[in-house]
MINUMI-793684 format. One record per residue (C-alpha): x, y, z. Coordinates in steps of 0.2 Angstrom, whole numbers, padded with zeros to 4 digits, always signed. Layout:
N
XYZ/...
This chain:
535
+0000+0000+0000/+0007+0017-0005/+0006+0032+0007/-0007+0041-0004/-0019+0026-0001/-0018+0027+0017/-0030+0036+0029/-0023+0050+0040/-0025+0039+0055/-0015+0025+0046/-0001+0037+0041/+0001+0044+0059/+0003+0025+0064/+0017+0023+0053/+0027+0039+0058/+0026+0035+0077/+0036+0023+0087/+0030+0019+0105/+0035+0009+0120/+0027+0001+0135/+0032-0002+0153/+0030-0020+0157/+0037-0037+0152/+0020-0044+0148/+0011-0034+0134/-0002-0023+0141/-0020-0023+0134/-0017-0005+0128/-0005-0011+0115/-0018-0021+0107/-0029-0005+0105/-0014+0005+0099/-0011-0008+0085/-0029-0013+0080/-0037+0004+0082/-0024+0018+0081/-0014+0008+0068/+0003+0010+0077/+0016+0002+0066/+0032+0004+0076/+0037-0002+0094/+0053+0001+0105/+0058-0011+0118/+0069-0009+0133/+0076-0021+0146/+0060-0020+0155/+0051-0029+0140/+0064-0041+0135/+0066-0059+0142/+0076-0073+0133/+0077-0072+0114/+0064-0086+0113/+0051-0078+0125/+0053-0061+0117/+0050-0068+0100/+0034-0076+0106/+0028-0059+0113/+0033-0050+0097/+0024-0063+0087/+0008-0058+0097/+0011-0039+0092/+0014-0044+0074/-0002-0056+0074/-0013-0041+0080/-0005-0030+0066/-0009-0043+0053/-0027-0046+0059/-0030-0027+0059/-0025-0028+0040/-0010-0017+0043/-0001-0018+0026/+0017-0021+0033/+0023-0029+0049/+0028-0019+0064/+0046-0012+0065/+0052-0017+0082/+0068-0009+0089/+0079-0008+0104/+0097-0001+0109/+0109-0016+0108/+0124-0006+0108/+0133-0019+0119/+0144-0014+0134/+0134-0002+0145/+0119-0001+0134/+0113-0019+0132/+0094-0022+0132/+0094-0040+0127/+0103-0049+0142/+0095-0065+0147/+0100-0080+0136/+0111-0068+0125/+0129-0064+0124/+0137-0050+0133/+0148-0042+0119/+0161-0028+0122/+0155-0010+0118/+0161+0002+0105/+0177+0009+0114/+0183-0009+0117/+0181-0012+0099/+0190+0004+0095/+0204-0002+0106/+0207-0017+0095/+0212-0006+0081/+0203-0018+0069/+0186-0014+0062/+0184-0032+0057/+0180-0035+0075/+0166-0022+0074/+0158-0031+0059/+0159-0048+0067/+0152-0042+0084/+0138-0032+0076/+0133-0046+0064/+0132-0058+0079/+0122-0045+0089/+0110-0044+0074/+0108-0063+0074/+0103-0063+0092/+0091-0048+0089/+0083-0057+0075/+0080-0072+0086/+0070-0061+0098/+0059-0054+0084/+0068-0037+0084/+0072-0029+0067/+0080-0012+0072/+0096-0009+0082/+0098+0009+0087/+0116+0007+0085/+0131+0009+0082/+0134+0025+0092/+0145+0035+0080/+0148+0051+0091/+0166+0056+0091/+0170+0057+0110/+0180+0073+0110/+0176+0078+0128/+0183+0067+0142/+0169+0074+0154/+0155+0069+0142/+0142+0062+0155/+0133+0051+0143/+0143+0044+0128/+0161+0040+0134/+0164+0021+0131/+0148+0020+0120/+0159+0029+0107/+0173+0020+0096/+0185+0034+0101/+0190+0052+0098/+0197+0051+0080/+0183+0055+0067/+0191+0044+0054/+0193+0029+0066/+0175+0031+0072/+0170+0031+0054/+0179+0015+0050/+0172+0006+0065/+0155+0014+0062/+0154+0008+0044/+0160-0010+0049/+0146-0011+0062/+0133-0005+0050/+0139-0019+0038/+0138-0032+0051/+0120-0028+0056/+0115-0027+0038/+0123-0044+0035/+0111-0051+0049/+0096-0042+0040/+0094-0030+0055/+0092-0012+0052/+0106-0001+0059/+0101+0016+0065/+0117+0026+0068/+0116+0040+0081/+0116+0053+0088/+0116+0065+0073/+0124+0078+0072/+0135+0071+0086/+0134+0070+0105/+0152+0067+0108/+0158+0084+0113/+0144+0088+0125/+0145+0091+0143/+0126+0089+0146/+0116+0073+0145/+0100+0076+0134/+0091+0065+0145/+0093+0079+0159/+0093+0095+0149/+0097+0101+0131/+0116+0100+0127/+0122+0116+0118/+0137+0114+0105/+0144+0131+0100/+0152+0124+0084/+0150+0132+0067/+0147+0121+0052/+0165+0120+0047/+0170+0112+0064/+0155+0101+0063/+0160+0095+0045/+0178+0092+0050/+0173+0081+0066/+0156+0076+0071/+0149+0074+0054/+0163+0063+0047/+0156+0047+0053/+0139+0051+0048/+0144+0055+0030/+0154+0039+0029/+0140+0028+0035/+0127+0036+0024/+0139+0033+0009/+0140+0015+0015/+0120+0014+0014/+0114+0015+0032/+0095+0015+0031/+0091+0024+0047/+0098+0039+0057/+0093+0044+0074/+0093+0063+0077/+0098+0069+0094/+0091+0083+0105/+0107+0094+0103/+0106+0113+0100/+0119+0121+0088/+0115+0140+0089/+0129+0145+0077/+0121+0134+0064/+0102+0136+0068/+0101+0153+0077/+0084+0148+0084/+0093+0136+0096/+0081+0123+0092/+0086+0104+0096/+0092+0096+0080/+0077+0084+0081/+0066+0099+0077/+0077+0109+0067/+0074+0111+0048/+0092+0117+0046/+0099+0102+0054/+0088+0088+0047/+0083+0095+0029/+0098+0106+0025/+0112+0096+0032/+0106+0078+0034/+0096+0077+0018/+0103+0090+0006/+0122+0091+0012/+0124+0073+0017/+0112+0066+0005/+0103+0054+0017/+0088+0047+0009/+0083+0034+0022/+0072+0036+0038/+0076+0049+0050/+0070+0045+0068/+0071+0056+0083/+0079+0051+0099/+0066+0048+0113/+0055+0064+0114/+0052+0061+0133/+0070+0066+0137/+0071+0082+0147/+0079+0091+0133/+0062+0091+0124/+0049+0087+0138/+0054+0101+0149/+0055+0114+0135/+0042+0115+0121/+0034+0098+0126/+0032+0082+0117/+0016+0084+0107/+0022+0101+0099/+0040+0095+0097/+0033+0080+0087/+0024+0092+0075/+0040+0102+0073/+0050+0087+0070/+0040+0081+0056/+0039+0098+0048/+0058+0099+0050/+0060+0083+0039/+0060+0069+0052/+0051+0053+0047/+0047+0044+0063/+0044+0051+0081/+0050+0041+0096/+0040+0041+0112/+0047+0027+0123/+0038+0027+0140/+0022+0036+0145/+0005+0032+0138/-0003+0048+0141/+0011+0058+0132/+0009+0045+0118/-0010+0048+0116/-0008+0067+0117/+0006+0067+0104/-0004+0055+0092/-0019+0067+0094/-0009+0082+0091/-0001+0074+0075/-0018+0070+0068/-0024+0088+0072/-0009+0096+0064/-0011+0086+0047/-0030+0090+0047/-0026+0108+0049/-0012+0108+0036/+0001+0113+0049/+0010+0098+0042/+0009+0097+0023/+0001+0081+0015/+0017+0080+0004/+0028+0080+0020/+0018+0067+0028/+0017+0056+0013/+0036+0058+0011/+0039+0052+0028/+0027+0037+0027/+0034+0032+0010/+0052+0031+0018/+0045+0020+0032/+0035+0009+0020/+0051+0007+0010/+0061+0001+0025/+0048-0012+0030/+0047-0019+0012/+0066-0021+0012/+0068-0029+0029/+0052-0037+0035/+0040-0050+0030/+0025-0057+0037/+0032-0075+0035/+0047-0072+0046/+0038-0061+0059/+0024-0074+0062/+0035-0089+0062/+0033-0101+0075/+0050-0097+0082/+0064-0085+0079/+0080-0090+0069/+0093-0098+0080/+0111-0093+0083/+0127-0101+0088/+0129-0096+0107/+0146-0105+0109/+0154-0096+0094/+0147-0079+0100/+0154-0082+0118/+0171-0086+0111/+0170-0071+0099/+0166-0059+0114/+0181-0066+0124/+0193-0065+0109/+0188-0047+0105/+0190-0042+0124/+0208-0050+0123/+0212-0039+0109/+0205-0024+0118/+0215-0024+0134/+0227-0009+0134/+0243-0007+0144/+0245+0011+0145/+0259+0012+0158/+0270-0001+0166/+0284+0008+0176/+0296-0002+0185/+0290-0017+0176/+0277-0021+0189/+0269-0033+0177/+0268-0047+0175/+0265-0050+0194/+0275-0065+0201/+0265-0080+0204/+0274-0082+0220/+0266-0067+0228/+0257-0072+0244/+0242-0060+0244/+0236-0047+0232/+0226-0032+0237/+0211-0029+0226/+0198-0015+0227/+0182-0015+0216/+0172+0001+0214/+0154+0002+0219/+0147+0002+0201/+0130+0009+0198/+0120+0015+0183/+0127+0032+0178/+0114+0038+0165/+0096+0035+0160/+0102+0027+0144/+0110+0013+0153/+0104-0004+0159/+0107-0010+0177/+0126-0010+0181/+0133-0018+0196/+0148-0028+0202/+0149-0043+0214/+0161-0052+0224/+0162-0066+0211/+0172-0055+0200/+0187-0058+0212/+0187-0076+0206/+0197-0074+0190/+0211-0066+0201/+0209-0079+0215/+0214-0092+0202/+0232-0085+0202/+0234-0081+0221/+0226-0077+0237/+0216-0060+0236/+0212-0047+0250/+0196-0041+0241/+0188-0024+0246/+0172-0017+0237/+0169+0002+0239/+0151+0006+0245/+0149+0019+0231/+0157+0027+0216/+0163+0042+0226/+0170+0035+0243/+0172+0047+0257/+0189+0050+0265/+0184+0039+0279/+0181+0024+0268/+0197+0028+0258/+0207+0027+0274/+0199+0011+0280/+0203+0003+0263/+0221+0009+0265/+0222+0001+0282/+0213-0015+0276/+0226-0019+0262/+0241-0013+0273/+0249-0030+0273/+0249-0033+0254/+0263-0027+0243/+0253-0024+0227/+0236-0017+0226/+0225-0019+0211/+0212-0004+0210/+0198-0006+0198/+0191+0011+0194/+0175+0017+0186/+0176+0035+0180/+0188+0040+0193/+0191+0056+0183/+0174+0061+0188/+0171+0052+0204/+0186+0059+0214/+0185+0048+0229/+0192+0034+0218/+0206+0045+0213/+0210+0049+0231/+0211+0031+0235/+0224+0028+0222/+0234+0043+0228/+0233+0037+0246/+0239+0020+0242/+0254+0027+0233/+0258+0038+0247/+0257+0023+0259/+0271+0015+0249/+0261+0002+0239/+0264-0003+0222/+0248+0001+0213/+0240-0006+0197/+0225+0004+0192/+0213-0004+0179/+0199+0007+0171/+0184-0003+0169/+0174+0011+0160/+0182+0027+0152/+0200+0026+0151/+0202+0044+0156/+0205+0040+0174/+0224+0040+0173/+0222+0059+0171/+0219+0060+0190/+0233+0049+0196/+0248+0049+0184/+0259+0044+0198/+0252+0026+0198/+0265+0012+0194/+0255+0003+0181/+0239+0007+0172/+0227-0004+0161/+0211+0000+0152/+0198-0014+0148/+0182-0003+0144/+0171-0016+0151/+0166-0022+0169/+0159-0039+0165/+0166-0056+0171/+0175-0059+0154/+0184-0042+0156/+0190-0046+0173/+0196-0063+0167/+0206-0055+0153/+0214-0043+0165/+0219-0057+0177/+0227-0066+0163/+0237-0050+0158/+0242-0046+0176/+0250-0063+0178/+0258-0064+0161/+0247-0078+0153/+0244-0066+0139/+0249-0049+0133/+0239-0033+0132/+0239-0028+0114/+0225-0015+0113/+0228+0003+0109/+0220+0019+0117/+0206+0025+0106/+0207+0042+0115/+0220+0054+0122/+0224+0055+0141/+0229+0073+0146/+0235+0073+0164/+0226+0084+0176/+0237+0098+0181/+0231+0097+0198/+0235+0079+0200/+0249+0075+0212/+0265+0067+0204/+0280+0060+0211/
């Protein structure tokens, strides 16, 4: 069915993507699909079980769409970036995230990992991956991107981004690169407020836009547009997602993108706390967006749906613009979806063992030895006891899934020697806890301190500094962003692994005790904090 043959209600259903709050599908979703013709659904961890159970639930949604005589199956998307943003967890592989891939120096790893990721998504009935993140991480203090990026070099990010896109396409999953025009140099999280980048078009063209141009030329079919303000390009200060200058002039006309442009979630504070979601949705479609994403709240979804209907009937949005958006969505569905696959008895299988092996091999290539003064590594296996400090890991942003560490992560180190393990109560320990830890590990000669954004949470940096002052040999291992070394350049040995899962700790343990070498390379620069204490 062509866009021109659809009713206005059917058209609005094709240009909206909505989410719901529970694991079991709420009754309201049947109403959305059967009565309001909604054609697109987003899933979060709250909605995703094992691939098999998730496919069964998605099959129910697809059957409602089929019975309602929707012309094409539902697009079902999620954010399976891997690393800290991993929605599909139960029964799936924990793959390393983007910065770990960047540290391997080989884009082939990105293609393999993302193809495997796509296979697992397909097995769950999911057809869109809102990934890869091709933001160029130019700001060490970026609160929301960091390890979600492949690195700080635009050309490097471009190569890895293109490889990831190719991998997803090879698995017949739709890649949606994000966050256009680039969230990597921001100091504000758009979940909390609108980030403002005071870059002109030349700067944007030379840095942030480089990966987007490369991926568009490589045929990426979908781009997610972020809620980022660039007042030197669009004087109104509008978020890119509602800016004609950003979407039509730059994304469409300059970069020649012809696929589907979707907004980031409109319920983020950058939009919801300013012009509001319903009005922003109208502005977004007017600006050249093809699909509006509203992830969470049913009341907001209903109001936005009604406002879009009203705007089309009142000709606030031209019929040509609506038909153009619908046509792009329909073309995407025709290319990637079929009723036969969406309504199959079960999803396609994947090779779990090979995926696990792939994840382990890639992490082995990512571990980076940044510094090893006094040749502290490898640690002698004759050491009587090793001091180990783990951070109190928690979720840092609204984009992430639940993040935590447990004592069983000490097991990989305990294979090699006795361990005096300590777990910090928080990411930012107080001076009193720092002093307690220093006392607890006083009888150990070497202390391994695992850090988690210590360049932001200074209590962790204080701990490393105090251990050095007490005469300990200290090995610091960054489990997340590798910028932590900026805060304690006096440390003896420093490694980065860009991941805090058990596989990552196992790879680190093997490097610490010389079973294998650290061959990764830093994908970002580390500039020492001029206030840090040095010896």
